[in-house]
Each structure stands twice: as C-alpha cells, then as structure tokens.
C-alpha positions, 0 to 999 in steps of 0.5 A: 400875410407877412413874411413872419406869418399871418398877423395883424399888420399894416403895409406902408406904400410909397408910390408903387412900392412897399415901404414897410410892413409894420405893426398897426400901431407903428403907422406914422401919424397923418398917413391915410389908412385903408382898413380891411378889418379881419380879412386877409391881406396877401401879395397879389396872386401870380398866375404864371400859365395863362393863354391870352391869345392876343394878337391873332385869336383875340375872339377867344380871349384878349388882354382886356378881358383876361386882365379884368378877370385876373384882377377880379380874382386877386391876380396882379401878375399873369404870364402869357403862353406863346400859343395860341396867339398869331404869330406864336411867340417863337421869334423876337419879332413875334414877341415885339408884336405881342408886347405892342398889342398890350398897349392901353389894355392891361389891368394887371402886369403881364410877362411872356413865355417864349416858345421852342419849336423845331428850327427856332433854336437860333432864336432863343438867345435873342428871345432871352436877351429881349426879356422872355421869362423862359420858353415852352415846348410841346412833346405832343401835338399842341392843337395848332399846327403853327406850334409843332412838337419838339422831339428829343433832338430839338429839345436837347439843342434848345436846352443847351442854348437856354442853359447858356442864356440862363432861362428855363424850359417849360414843357407840356409833358405828354408823349404820343405813344405808338402802341396806345389802343384807340378808345372804342367808347362813345366819344361823348363819354368822358371815358373816351377822352380819359382813355386817349390820354393815359398817365403813361403819356405824361410819365414817359415824357417826364422821364425824358425831360429828366434825362435831358435835364441831367444831360444839359443842366438846363432848368426844366419845368413841367407845366400842368402836372396831371399824373400822380404816378409821375410823382416818385420819379420827380421826387427822385430827380429833385433829391438828385439835385437836378434843376427841375420844377413842377406846377399843377392846376386848380382843375386837377386839384378840385375836379374829378373824372367821376363827376364829369357828365357825358357831353360836358366838354367844358371839362376837357383839357390836356392832360385830362382831369383824372380820378379821385385817387389820382387827385388825392395823390396830387394833393399829397405831392403839393403838400409835401413839396414835390409839386412846387406851385399852382397856376390856372392854365386858363385856356379859353376858346369860342363856345363853338369850339366846345360844341362837339364830342370829347374827341373833337372839342377844343381842350382847355379849362377856363378859370382865370379869376377862380384860381384862388377860391377854387384852390382854397376851397379844397386846401382848407378842407385838407388842413392847409393854411393861408401861408400855403396858399401864399406860397403856392400861388404868390411866392412860388410862381414869382420865383420861378418866373424870375420876378421875385425881386418885384412880385409874390411877397409883402416885403419892402422894396417890392411892388405894392401888389395886394389882394384882400380876401375873406377865406371864410365867405362863400359864393356861387359861380355864375356867368355874371360873376365871370370877367373872362370873355366867354362864360364857359367853365366847369366851375359854373354852379359850384360853391367856392370858399374865399371871396376877393374884396379888393386887388391893388396893382403897384399901389392903386386899385386894379381894374379902375384904369389900364395901368398894367405893364409888360414885364421882362426878365430884367426890371426896367426892360 
C-alpha cells in the first residue's frame, strides 16, 4: 500500500526507518529480501484509543498483554487513555509513573493521552510540555470516581490552556440529561441499556463541544461516535472550518443492537451499540469523510465485572487485535478498498495524534512499521486466538475477513522481543 496506491513494490529498510519504496526490480543486488507474495503490505495500524489500565488496574489488562494483542492484529502503535489506570493521567507525576511502568514490557510503540478533570487546568501546560499527545475529558460520569466529569466551565478553561499549548481536547461526548426517563424493562435486556443512553445524550454533548470549539479555537476531537444523528451537525462544523475531528469504532460499524442477546454484557459500552439503520448511517459518514478514522476503544475489565445485568455491568468492548479484520469484513462488503483501510486505521489516527512524522504511511524517513495481511482469507474468532488478558469479547464465534500474517516494528518482527518504546509529542523526547 504505497502513497501512490496499491501496487507491486518493495520497501527498503535501513535500521529502524524506511529508506525507500521502489519497484520490485529496483532493489539493489545483495540486499536480503523477504517476499510476502500477493498479500497486502501496509503501514502498521495506529490504534489511538486503547485502555491499557496499567499501573493500578493491571489485572484488567496491562502493557505486556495489550501490546502482544496489538502486534497480533497488525497494530504497531497504540495510544493509551488516561483512565482506568491508577493514578489517572491528569498530572505530570502520573504521566511519569505511567511511562516508567512500560519499561521492559512493550511489544509495540505506545503514546499517551493526558486527562482533563475539574481542578487540573494548571497541569495541562506541563502535561503538554512533558509530551502527551492531547488530553481527554468526560462530559458524563466516567465509571470511576477519580476521573470526574468536566462541566462547561471546566472545559472552557481547559480548552483555552490547551489551545495555547497546541494540543487537542478529546471528549467522551455524552451529557447526563435530567429529563431522561428511567428505563422500566428487564435490566438483563439490552433495551434497558439502549434506553438509558439515547442519541440525544451524544447529540447535545457534541453541540456543546462545537460551541466551545468555536469560542476557544481549541482543536476538539469526538471519541467513539455512536450517534449517527449527530453527523449533520458535525459536517456543518467542519464546513465552517472549525478544528473538529471525529472517530468511530469497529463495534459501532460491525455490530447491531438487534443482534445483542439478553444478558450478553460483553456487548455493553458507552455510548451504546445502536440499531442497524444507525450503523448504516455511520458507514455513510465514514465513507464521505465526515468521520475521520476508526480505532478500537479497547476497554477491558475482569470477567467478574461483566457478570451482571446491563445496568450494573462494566461497560467496555474488548477488541484489540481484531480492529483491522472486523472493519475490513464490513468495509469490503460495502465496496471500500485497502486504501480506505490504510487511511482510516493508519494514516488518519497517526496524523491526529501528531505522529505523522513517524507513523502511518510507507514513506522514506518514517518508522519501518509494517503489517502483512491477506484480505481474502477468513478466520473464526476463538478464545485461543485472542492475546489480550481476558477472553471476553462480542466477536467470539464470529467469522472475520483479513488475516494478519506478520507485523514489523521499526524494522524488526514485532512480538519477538519487548522493543516497543514510549512515544511523546516531540520525537526524541
């Protein structure tokens, strides 16, 4: 997958960098060659939304298992969210502690998002200087009390500081609305969860974020968009020239509310997986460019926290290592190409995270991060195939297209040694 399109080519690697991308016949004599045949060779996937949960809740996931799963799925770079680790990454001291916890454990490269919570505005310039790629806020309860929601005043102050520091705000866009009716159906029914998180929570949160973006000119990024009814407002804001970007996730593109069985809390996430018409509208938004890119939002927990009804169970989808295959399965059925996958899952997230000088494309000077995969082959998702810590996932038993055959991190096979490294906003930091 070259910058000129999908074609026969050779990637020449010098150390950890791509030296050149040339026609196969232009490889110099004597250079050792690894031939991947007719499979696709693409830049490594950049998953810019992952909850690794280390330090502090390592029993939920951890650097070693998360990066092992990433490498198995063609991901060469992930960016870790500021929760649900302990401490949350809302101070420079917490960032330093998190970076230290990665030592000797990384099989892929890892960047970090900071956090925005009430009272930490003064920390944001220091976090930016220390190298976070941006900072995330919740507009509703995050699920843990040590990462409280940010109201409009908190967001406004934080966004002014972040605009000056040159880093974006990432936002979990759901507002807790006082007039929402309490669902009365069986809490083991998926309708109970879907009814508790309607589209309006997202739509009103996104409207607030657009207003604050217009006011402060801080770059704003909406994470894990689920509500397709927000797409027209997003498109209008982009047409206005506001610095607004949007991601969505495989579970919103590949799964449907109509298929969620009663009690199947492995499907629970916030915002929720919605109905088929909503899913198709999200695909329309991705295909027309309103949605910028796709990330997994891998958000695992211990299985015990899923052993409850839809109201009480922990919300989060485990899918790290399955992003490329799950998205390709649905994308190829809609006529999308490998070039689209490279744009949505490699180039787009690398550019947003400020890593385009190192990651996301096969181009001279960039890191030699590669994934070799067969877009025509299929596989069944089994517990044995999953590398993340707990084998709890709504994808179990499903057949996906796109089999990963090899992943290279900075010129060497990923997964063979803990040679991943922390990434900061400035190369060499």
